[in-house]
DOROPA-325627 format. One record per atom (N, C-alpha, C): atom name; x, y, z. Coordinates in steps of 0.001 Angstrom, whole numbers, plus 500000, padded with zeros to 6 digits. Layout:
BEGIN
+------+--------+--------+--------+
: atom :      u :      v :      w :
+------+--------+--------+--------+
:   CA :      X :      Y :      Z :
...
+------+--------+--------+--------+
This chain:
BEGIN
+------+--------+--------+--------+
: atom :      u :      v :      w :
+------+--------+--------+--------+
:    N : 103845 : 510189 : 823318 :
:   CA : 103670 : 509079 : 822404 :
:    C : 103643 : 507773 : 823196 :
:    N : 102630 : 507029 : 823026 :
:   CA : 102511 : 505727 : 823659 :
:    C : 102529 : 504653 : 822582 :
:    N : 103197 : 503572 : 822882 :
:   CA : 103225 : 502446 : 821953 :
:    C : 101909 : 501687 : 822053 :
:    N : 101631 : 500926 : 821038 :
:   CA : 100465 : 500060 : 821099 :
:    C : 100704 : 498971 : 822138 :
:    N : 099652 : 498333 : 822532 :
:   CA : 099742 : 497226 : 823490 :
:    C : 100683 : 496149 : 822956 :
:    N : 100580 : 495845 : 821670 :
:   CA : 101428 : 494812 : 821060 :
:    C : 102900 : 495227 : 821080 :
:    N : 103181 : 496512 : 820828 :
:   CA : 104566 : 496990 : 820877 :
:    C : 105116 : 496915 : 822301 :
:    N : 104301 : 497281 : 823263 :
:   CA : 104727 : 497209 : 824668 :
:    C : 105002 : 495768 : 825070 :
:    N : 104138 : 494843 : 824655 :
:   CA : 104357 : 493423 : 824952 :
:    C : 105624 : 492910 : 824281 :
:    N : 105921 : 493397 : 823087 :
:   CA : 107146 : 492995 : 822386 :
:    C : 108384 : 493465 : 823154 :
:    N : 108326 : 494680 : 823688 :
:   CA : 109443 : 495206 : 824485 :
:    C : 109656 : 494329 : 825718 :
:    N : 108579 : 493988 : 826409 :
:   CA : 108682 : 493128 : 827597 :
:    C : 109248 : 491764 : 827206 :
:    N : 108786 : 491212 : 826102 :
:   CA : 109283 : 489912 : 825628 :
:    C : 110784 : 489972 : 825376 :
:    N : 111250 : 491004 : 824702 :
:   CA : 112668 : 491126 : 824346 :
:    C : 113539 : 491444 : 825554 :
:    N : 113058 : 492295 : 826438 :
:   CA : 113868 : 492717 : 827578 :
:    C : 113843 : 491734 : 828731 :
:    N : 112668 : 491193 : 829027 :
:   CA : 112516 : 490386 : 830241 :
:    C : 112286 : 488929 : 829882 :
:    N : 111107 : 488603 : 829372 :
:   CA : 110859 : 487222 : 828948 :
:    C : 109468 : 487117 : 828334 :
:    N : 109270 : 486112 : 827498 :
:   CA : 107923 : 485860 : 826971 :
:    C : 106929 : 485516 : 828087 :
:    N : 107398 : 484858 : 829137 :
:   CA : 106519 : 484481 : 830234 :
:    C : 105957 : 485719 : 830943 :
:    N : 106804 : 486693 : 831202 :
:   CA : 106352 : 487917 : 831864 :
:    C : 105399 : 488681 : 830946 :
:    N : 105707 : 488723 : 829660 :
:   CA : 104804 : 489380 : 828707 :
:    C : 103442 : 488710 : 828711 :
:    N : 103425 : 487386 : 828791 :
:   CA : 102164 : 486647 : 828823 :
:    C : 101369 : 486962 : 830094 :
:    N : 102055 : 487053 : 831217 :
:   CA : 101392 : 487416 : 832475 :
:    C : 100759 : 488796 : 832356 :
:    N : 101508 : 489730 : 831779 :
:   CA : 100987 : 491084 : 831618 :
:    C : 099801 : 491106 : 830653 :
:    N : 099875 : 490320 : 829610 :
:   CA : 098780 : 490265 : 828635 :
:    C : 097526 : 489675 : 829267 :
:    N : 097691 : 488667 : 830096 :
:   CA : 096543 : 488005 : 830734 :
:    C : 095963 : 488826 : 831875 :
:    N : 096735 : 489748 : 832424 :
:   CA : 096276 : 490535 : 833563 :
:    C : 095053 : 491381 : 833227 :
:    N : 094895 : 491732 : 831962 :
:   CA : 093764 : 492571 : 831565 :
:    C : 092426 : 491901 : 831839 :
:    N : 092410 : 490588 : 831891 :
:   CA : 091156 : 489870 : 832124 :
:    C : 090995 : 489434 : 833571 :
:    N : 091987 : 489681 : 834392 :
:   CA : 091936 : 489281 : 835794 :
:    C : 091168 : 490318 : 836610 :
:    N : 090550 : 489866 : 837676 :
:   CA : 089796 : 490776 : 838537 :
:    C : 090220 : 490686 : 839995 :
:    N : 091273 : 489942 : 840296 :
:   CA : 091715 : 489777 : 841679 :
:    C : 092359 : 491031 : 842236 :
:    N : 092662 : 490979 : 843519 :
:   CA : 093297 : 492099 : 844218 :
:    C : 094601 : 492494 : 843532 :
:    N : 094742 : 493745 : 843176 :
:   CA : 095961 : 494245 : 842554 :
:    C : 096167 : 493807 : 841126 :
:    N : 095162 : 493229 : 840525 :
:   CA : 095321 : 492659 : 839184 :
:    C : 095585 : 493695 : 838102 :
:    N : 095306 : 494963 : 838385 :
:   CA : 095512 : 495988 : 837363 :
:    C : 096971 : 496486 : 837315 :
:    N : 097769 : 496142 : 838320 :
:   CA : 099150 : 496638 : 838363 :
:    C : 099970 : 496220 : 837136 :
:    N : 099915 : 494961 : 836678 :
:   CA : 100667 : 494620 : 835465 :
:    C : 100217 : 495424 : 834238 :
:    N : 098935 : 495722 : 834143 :
:   CA : 098441 : 496529 : 833029 :
:    C : 098990 : 497950 : 833109 :
:    N : 099028 : 498508 : 834314 :
:   CA : 099611 : 499838 : 834494 :
:    C : 101081 : 499851 : 834091 :
:    N : 101811 : 498818 : 834499 :
:   CA : 103223 : 498730 : 834124 :
:    C : 103365 : 498610 : 832612 :
:    N : 102558 : 497779 : 831996 :
:   CA : 102632 : 497582 : 830552 :
:    C : 102364 : 498894 : 829817 :
:    N : 101282 : 499565 : 830178 :
:   CA : 100890 : 500775 : 829465 :
:    C : 101770 : 501982 : 829799 :
:    N : 102048 : 502196 : 831086 :
:   CA : 102718 : 503422 : 831514 :
:    C : 104236 : 503336 : 831552 :
:    N : 104753 : 502143 : 831743 :
:   CA : 106209 : 502002 : 831786 :
:    C : 106726 : 501548 : 830425 :
:    N : 106301 : 500374 : 829995 :
:   CA : 106841 : 499829 : 828743 :
:    C : 106219 : 500474 : 827513 :
:    N : 104945 : 500799 : 827561 :
:   CA : 104281 : 501406 : 826422 :
:    C : 104557 : 502890 : 826265 :
:    N : 104685 : 503603 : 827378 :
:   CA : 104848 : 505054 : 827302 :
:    C : 106297 : 505522 : 827468 :
:    N : 107133 : 504750 : 828157 :
:   CA : 108495 : 505227 : 828421 :
:    C : 109588 : 504480 : 827661 :
:    N : 109583 : 503155 : 827713 :
:   CA : 110675 : 502395 : 827116 :
:    C : 110741 : 502523 : 825598 :
:    N : 109677 : 502955 : 824966 :
:   CA : 109675 : 503075 : 823503 :
:    C : 109866 : 504518 : 823037 :
:    N : 110029 : 505450 : 823964 :
:   CA : 110217 : 506850 : 823568 :
:    C : 111538 : 507032 : 822828 :
:    N : 111572 : 507999 : 821909 :
:   CA : 112842 : 508346 : 821273 :
:    C : 113696 : 509149 : 822260 :
:    N : 114950 : 509282 : 821979 :
:   CA : 115812 : 510111 : 822821 :
:    C : 116842 : 509324 : 823601 :
:    N : 116470 : 508142 : 824070 :
:   CA : 117417 : 507242 : 824728 :
:    C : 117182 : 505849 : 824172 :
:    N : 118264 : 505145 : 823914 :
:   CA : 118095 : 503755 : 823481 :
:    C : 117873 : 502870 : 824710 :
:    N : 117550 : 501622 : 824468 :
:   CA : 117245 : 500719 : 825586 :
:    C : 118430 : 500526 : 826519 :
:    N : 119634 : 500471 : 825976 :
:   CA : 120823 : 500296 : 826808 :
:    C : 120959 : 501460 : 827791 :
:    N : 120817 : 502679 : 827280 :
:   CA : 120930 : 503855 : 828142 :
:    C : 119799 : 503910 : 829155 :
:    N : 118594 : 503544 : 828734 :
:   CA : 117468 : 503507 : 829670 :
:    C : 117726 : 502474 : 830765 :
:    N : 118330 : 501355 : 830401 :
:   CA : 118659 : 500339 : 831406 :
:    C : 119660 : 500873 : 832421 :
:    N : 120697 : 501554 : 831962 :
:   CA : 121683 : 502116 : 832887 :
:    C : 121017 : 503107 : 833844 :
:    N : 120170 : 503958 : 833310 :
:   CA : 119450 : 504920 : 834141 :
:    C : 118531 : 504211 : 835133 :
:    N : 117801 : 503227 : 834659 :
:   CA : 116890 : 502470 : 835516 :
:    C : 117650 : 501779 : 836642 :
:    N : 118791 : 501187 : 836324 :
:   CA : 119589 : 500527 : 837355 :
:    C : 120015 : 501507 : 838434 :
:    N : 120479 : 502678 : 838029 :
:   CA : 120893 : 503681 : 839010 :
:    C : 119754 : 504081 : 839938 :
:    N : 118579 : 504279 : 839357 :
:   CA : 117419 : 504660 : 840163 :
:    C : 117020 : 503527 : 841104 :
:    N : 116964 : 502318 : 840588 :
:   CA : 116556 : 501184 : 841417 :
:    C : 117558 : 500910 : 842537 :
:    N : 118847 : 501100 : 842250 :
:   CA : 119857 : 500946 : 843304 :
:    C : 119612 : 501984 : 844395 :
:    N : 119394 : 503230 : 843999 :
:   CA : 119174 : 504297 : 844977 :
:    C : 117930 : 504027 : 845822 :
:    N : 116923 : 503435 : 845206 :
:   CA : 115691 : 503125 : 845931 :
:    C : 115781 : 501833 : 846740 :
:    N : 116881 : 501107 : 846577 :
:   CA : 117047 : 499783 : 847192 :
:    C : 115884 : 498860 : 846813 :
:    N : 115489 : 498966 : 845552 :
:   CA : 114377 : 498167 : 845024 :
:    C : 114930 : 496844 : 844507 :
:    N : 115306 : 495970 : 845434 :
:   CA : 116005 : 494740 : 845049 :
:    C : 115150 : 493788 : 844218 :
:    N : 113856 : 493721 : 844482 :
:   CA : 113039 : 492813 : 843660 :
:    C : 112966 : 493321 : 842225 :
:    N : 112888 : 494631 : 842047 :
:   CA : 112889 : 495192 : 840694 :
:    C : 114272 : 495039 : 840046 :
:    N : 115321 : 495185 : 840841 :
:   CA : 116671 : 494977 : 840304 :
:    C : 116847 : 493557 : 839780 :
:    N : 116229 : 492595 : 840451 :
:   CA : 116374 : 491204 : 839998 :
:    C : 115751 : 490992 : 838626 :
:    N : 114835 : 491856 : 838230 :
:   CA : 114252 : 491813 : 836882 :
:    C : 115071 : 492670 : 835920 :
:    N : 115480 : 493856 : 836378 :
:   CA : 116125 : 494811 : 835469 :
:    C : 117606 : 494548 : 835229 :
:    N : 118265 : 493801 : 836094 :
:   CA : 119663 : 493452 : 835803 :
:    C : 119726 : 492524 : 834597 :
:    N : 118982 : 491419 : 834560 :
:   CA : 118988 : 490605 : 833330 :
:    C : 118460 : 491370 : 832115 :
:    N : 117469 : 492242 : 832326 :
:   CA : 116961 : 493052 : 831213 :
:    C : 118061 : 493949 : 830668 :
:    N : 118852 : 494538 : 831557 :
:   CA : 119962 : 495393 : 831125 :
:    C : 120966 : 494595 : 830296 :
:    N : 121243 : 493384 : 830725 :
:   CA : 122154 : 492535 : 829954 :
:    C : 121570 : 492246 : 828575 :
:    N : 120264 : 492004 : 828515 :
:   CA : 119599 : 491805 : 827223 :
:    C : 119638 : 493065 : 826367 :
:    N : 119735 : 494216 : 827008 :
:   CA : 119776 : 495496 : 826295 :
:    C : 121193 : 495951 : 825971 :
:    N : 122189 : 495101 : 826218 :
:   CA : 123557 : 495413 : 825806 :
:    C : 124488 : 495920 : 826880 :
:    N : 124026 : 496030 : 828113 :
:   CA : 124911 : 496419 : 829208 :
:    C : 125794 : 495220 : 829531 :
:    N : 127082 : 495451 : 829678 :
:   CA : 128003 : 494355 : 829977 :
:    C : 128119 : 494135 : 831479 :
:    N : 128653 : 492993 : 831839 :
:   CA : 128884 : 492689 : 833254 :
:    C : 129804 : 493735 : 833880 :
:    N : 130826 : 494148 : 833155 :
:   CA : 131763 : 495146 : 833668 :
:    C : 131080 : 496498 : 833861 :
:    N : 130191 : 496864 : 832941 :
:   CA : 129461 : 498126 : 833094 :
:    C : 128514 : 498072 : 834286 :
:    N : 127866 : 496954 : 834464 :
:   CA : 126970 : 496783 : 835610 :
:    C : 127756 : 496931 : 836912 :
:    N : 128913 : 496326 : 836954 :
:   CA : 129771 : 496432 : 838134 :
:    C : 130133 : 497894 : 838405 :
:    N : 130463 : 498645 : 837366 :
:   CA : 130807 : 500061 : 837523 :
:    C : 129609 : 500891 : 837976 :
:    N : 128415 : 500572 : 837479 :
:   CA : 127206 : 501273 : 837927 :
:    C : 127035 : 501082 : 839434 :
:    N : 127248 : 499866 : 839900 :
:   CA : 127105 : 499590 : 841338 :
:    C : 128168 : 500343 : 842133 :
:    N : 129411 : 500325 : 841658 :
:   CA : 130473 : 501062 : 842351 :
:    C : 130140 : 502550 : 842401 :
:    N : 129717 : 503088 : 841274 :
:   CA : 129407 : 504514 : 841184 :
:    C : 128237 : 504877 : 842111 :
:    N : 127249 : 503999 : 842160 :
:   CA : 126089 : 504250 : 843011 :
:    C : 126469 : 504301 : 844491 :
:    N : 127560 : 503643 : 844874 :
:   CA : 127946 : 503659 : 846292 :
:    C : 128213 : 505079 : 846775 :
:    N : 128692 : 505953 : 845892 :
:   CA : 128976 : 507337 : 846282 :
:    C : 127718 : 508189 : 846352 :
:    N : 126742 : 507894 : 845508 :
:   CA : 125570 : 508755 : 845404 :
:    C : 124330 : 508182 : 846087 :
:    N : 124239 : 506875 : 846164 :
:   CA : 123069 : 506247 : 846784 :
:    C : 123418 : 505649 : 848142 :
:    N : 124698 : 505528 : 848418 :
:   CA : 125145 : 504987 : 849686 :
:    C : 125658 : 503561 : 849564 :
:    N : 126575 : 503236 : 850448 :
:   CA : 127180 : 501916 : 850428 :
:    C : 126166 : 500799 : 850657 :
:    N : 125225 : 500939 : 851614 :
:   CA : 124247 : 499860 : 851805 :
:    C : 123416 : 499581 : 850547 :
:    N : 123036 : 500629 : 849821 :
:   CA : 122257 : 500439 : 848588 :
:    C : 123093 : 499720 : 847538 :
:    N : 124351 : 500113 : 847401 :
:   CA : 125234 : 499460 : 846433 :
:    C : 125501 : 498015 : 846839 :
:    N : 125665 : 497775 : 848110 :
:   CA : 125899 : 496416 : 848596 :
:    C : 124693 : 495523 : 848319 :
:    N : 123503 : 496045 : 848527 :
:   CA : 122287 : 495272 : 848227 :
:    C : 122194 : 494980 : 846729 :
:    N : 122534 : 495956 : 845907 :
:   CA : 122516 : 495754 : 844452 :
:    C : 123551 : 494716 : 844031 :
:    N : 124706 : 494745 : 844659 :
:   CA : 125745 : 493763 : 844349 :
:    C : 125259 : 492352 : 844661 :
:    N : 124578 : 492186 : 845768 :
:   CA : 124049 : 490867 : 846121 :
:    C : 123056 : 490374 : 845071 :
:    N : 122209 : 491262 : 844580 :
:   CA : 121249 : 490884 : 843531 :
:    C : 121998 : 490570 : 842234 :
:    N : 122947 : 491405 : 841879 :
:   CA : 123693 : 491202 : 840629 :
:    C : 124468 : 489886 : 840638 :
:    N : 124999 : 489524 : 841780 :
:   CA : 125751 : 488273 : 841866 :
:    C : 124891 : 487062 : 841538 :
:    N : 123591 : 487174 : 841725 :
:   CA : 122690 : 486073 : 841353 :
:    C : 122665 : 485873 : 839837 :
:    N : 122947 : 486940 : 839093 :
:   CA : 123004 : 486831 : 837628 :
:    C : 124346 : 486335 : 837143 :
:    N : 125363 : 486401 : 838021 :
:   CA : 126719 : 485980 : 837671 :
:    C : 127304 : 485097 : 838762 :
:    N : 126745 : 483917 : 838986 :
:   CA : 127242 : 483090 : 840091 :
:    C : 128720 : 482738 : 839967 :
:    N : 129225 : 482642 : 838753 :
:   CA : 130637 : 482310 : 838555 :
:    C : 131552 : 483446 : 838972 :
:    N : 131032 : 484686 : 839030 :
:   CA : 131851 : 485843 : 839387 :
:    C : 131730 : 486211 : 840858 :
:    N : 130908 : 485503 : 841603 :
:   CA : 130640 : 485866 : 842999 :
:    C : 131773 : 485488 : 843941 :
:    N : 132665 : 484625 : 843533 :
:   CA : 133725 : 484159 : 844422 :
:    C : 134744 : 485228 : 844725 :
+------+--------+--------+--------+
């Protein structure tokens, strides 16, 4: 089951931002190098996966964070950490995900994720 383009854009708007949704919407008319990547993300990630039944957005965010930490995908984490917060993950839960990932993804991966997460919580970085 794939969501419509409008449903996928709504998910991006709610999880990430209206600005990112607008970029993805405009990408369909772009012809530059790599211009199809946002469309692929919109259709295959947000349209086909984030709207599936079986897991709610909060649970999908927790799973996504674990995978991104393991991959050391820090640029993606910088998008998905705020998205997770928008999806109901708490700061304390995010902290526990990072701690837990240190055992399974390795300390360097967890440390990199912590550095990204601290950007979302500058008051807690001290």
